[in-house]
C-alpha positions, -999 to +999 in steps of 0.1 A: -398+244-369-365+229-356-349+232-391-361+268-394-346+277-360-313+260-369-311+279-402-316+312-384-289+302-359-265+291-386-270+324-405-263+343-374-232+322-366-217+326-401-225+364-401-205+366-368-176+348-384-174+373-412-169+404-390-140+427-398-109+427-377-114+448-346-150+436-342-161+425-308-172+392-322-147+364-326-138+354-362-137+317-371-126+301-404-150+273-410-132+262-442-099+258-422-117+240-394-132+216-419-098+209-435-083+201-401-113+180-391-110+160-423-073+153-418-072+147-380-107+142-366-130+125-391-116+090-386-132+090-351-159+117-353-168+118-390-173+150-409-208+153-396-196+149-359-210+114-353-189+092-331-176+062-350-181+038-321-201+036-289-171+050-268-167+081-290-190+110-284-209+130-310-194+165-316-221+180-338-241+209-325-222+209-292-216+244-277-185+259-293-170+269-260-174+234-246-155+219-276-126+244-272-125+238-235-124+200-241-095+203-265-076+225-240-082+198-213-068+170-236-038+192-245-030+202-209-035+167-194-068+175-176-084+147-197-063+116-204-062+103-239-028+098-255-038+102-291-059+134-285-031+149-263-006+143-291-029+158-317-039+189-298-003+196-286+006+207-321-025+228-326-027+266-323-055+283-305-069+293-339-068+257-351-088+245-321-113+274-324-118+267-361-124+229-355-148+237-327-166+262-349-169+237-378-184+210-356-206+234-336-221+246-369-231+211-381-268+203-380-281+179-353-279+142-362-308+120-367-307+095-339-304+058-347-323+045-317-358+033-320-380+058-301-386+039-269-408+048-240-388+070-217-409+064-187-394+043-160-407+007-162-430-005-135-409-012-105-408-049-095-386-041-065-414-049-041-419-083-058-382-092-055-382-078-019-407-105-009-379-130-011-361-111+017-391-100+038-396-135+052-366-130+074-360-092+073-396-082+079-422-063+059-406-034+041-373-045+055-382-037+091-369-067+111-389-081+140-366-111+145-338-110+170-304-109+154-317-102+119-309-067+105-332-040+091-329-033+054-352-004+054-337+030+045-302+016+039-280+031+012-289+014-021-252+010-031-245-008+002-275-031-002-265-039-038-229-046-029-238-068+002-264-088-018-240-095-046-213-106-021-238-131-006-248-142-041-212-148-052-202-164-019-177-138-010-198-131+021-210-163+037-244-172+051-259-207+051-291-197+034-284-164+015-263-177-013-288-203-025-317-180-020-302-153-043-291-177-071-319-168-094-316-130-091-299-111-118-283-077-116-314-058-124-334-077-097-308-068-071-309-032-081-346-030-079-347-048-046-321-024-032-340+007-044-372-006-029-357-012+006-337+021+004-369+040-001-386+027+031-386+044+065-381+025+098-396+038+131-376+041+163-378+010+184-385+008+221-353+006+242-341-030+245-338-048+278-300-043+277-279-012+275-284+025+283-295+046+254-286+079+272-251+067+278-249+053+243-256+086+227-223+101+241-204+069+235-215+068+198-196+100+189-168+081+173-193+060+153-209+091+138-178+100+119-186+072+094-223+063+101-236+098+103-255+118+129-281+097+148-268+067+128-281+079+094-254+074+068-250+096+038-221+077+024-230+051-003-210+022+010-215+029+048-246+013+064-270+033+086-274+021+122-306+040+132-336+019+141-315-012+136-324-044+154-303-041+187-292-077+191-279-077+155-260-044+162-243-060+192-234-092+174-221-072+143-201-048+164-184-076+183-176-094+150-159-064+136-140-059+169-128-095+167-119-092+130-144-118+121-159-095+095-129-075+085-092-082+088-085-045+091-113-032+112-112+006+116-138+006+144-125+021+176-122-004+205-153-006+228-161-025+259-191-049+259-210-024+281-203+004+256-214-018+227-247-026+244-253+011+252-245+022+216-268-005+202-296+006+226-291+042+215-292+036+178-322+012+181-342+041+195-335+064+166-359+066+137-345+058+102-355+079+072-354+065+036-320+071+020-337+077-014-371+087-027-391+062-047-375+055-081-378+087-102-391+088-137-368+096-165-383+131-168-375+138-131-339+127-136-336+147-167-349+179-150-320+176-126-295+172-155-310+201-174-302+225-146-266+225-159-267+208-194-297+226-209-292+262-199-292+290-225-257+294-240-251+326-221-258+309-187-241+276-193-207+268-179-183+265-210-171+231-197-207+217-197-217+198-228-251+194-243-267+159-238-294+162-264-288+139-294-256+124-279-247+088-285-267+065-263-238+041-256-214+069-249-238+085-224-242+051-206-205+047-205-199+082-192-226+081-165-214+048-152-179+062-149-191+092-129-213+069-107-185+045-100-159+074-095-139+063-125-142+099-137-135+126-113-164+150-106-178+150-071-211+166-082-217+141-109-209+112-086-232+125-059-261+129-084-256+095-100-245+074-070-281+061-065-287+053-102-289+017-112-278+005-146-314+004-157-320+040-147-288+051-165-299+033-197-333+049-196-318+084-191-293+078-219-322+067-242-341+099-233-313+122-243-302+102-273-336+106-288-339+143-283 
């Protein structure tokens, strides 16, 4: 059925390319596009559009408008790649259109991955979290004075903090040894588990004035969010936090014991106590939902990447059948802000390496 539909699409496409001058349909010269592709593009993308290495994307069956838009971006410096900028600088609009038409007309590639299960693997985050719960409390809700909550924190912040303790860049007499046996995937799963937990508001502590603390926390909210609930990946939440820990941590920052360049506004001890009391009495909501399945992640991607051609933004590529390794590389770059796209960063900021690999496998096998 797929091959039948592709044949119909190809016939329609070629018919459109043969319209007489003056027709409303654009005219593309596939033979000219093939000749340029053979001379300039095939070393990296092949004649069938398959990327020669894991860092080179497939071009076959991509939307024609997207391929033209991408070449414009390389030519104009919107995308940085010296070789592609040199190559496209000397091309006419007709050359680019013909190359795009040639690759867009190629049949979809047979994927080279073994068809793997695309369901998320059973989460072991709760198992890894047991290592932490002895001190930080069940589900990361601390009942020990001076020990922080982990429940509801941003997963990126939890991952970064844990890896700092593991590497010794952040010191704690017990944490480094305790985390020695955890690998990257363990840390990611643990972080996602704690991030998906809620923490109830605490009773007001014996010190501080929560009412006064609400007003005095205004400057804190610029970074830590309204009511102490952060929406920034690397900024911790303060809501429902253990109050003694909040006091000790605040004073450590003010005294530059945690950071040499603290950006926290100066506060008196009384104000610190009041603010800690206020945040302790705020409920903390989970920063993420439970780890989504691959299908749930893909449904979000498909809102832009799998629309009918008439509704899709020309700068949005198709993901179906793309190189697995290239998709992993691209998604990690968006997640880590190495590629500029605020929407993509926001969507992928919570994705672990394992989640990205599963999503790439899903699309590569479509």
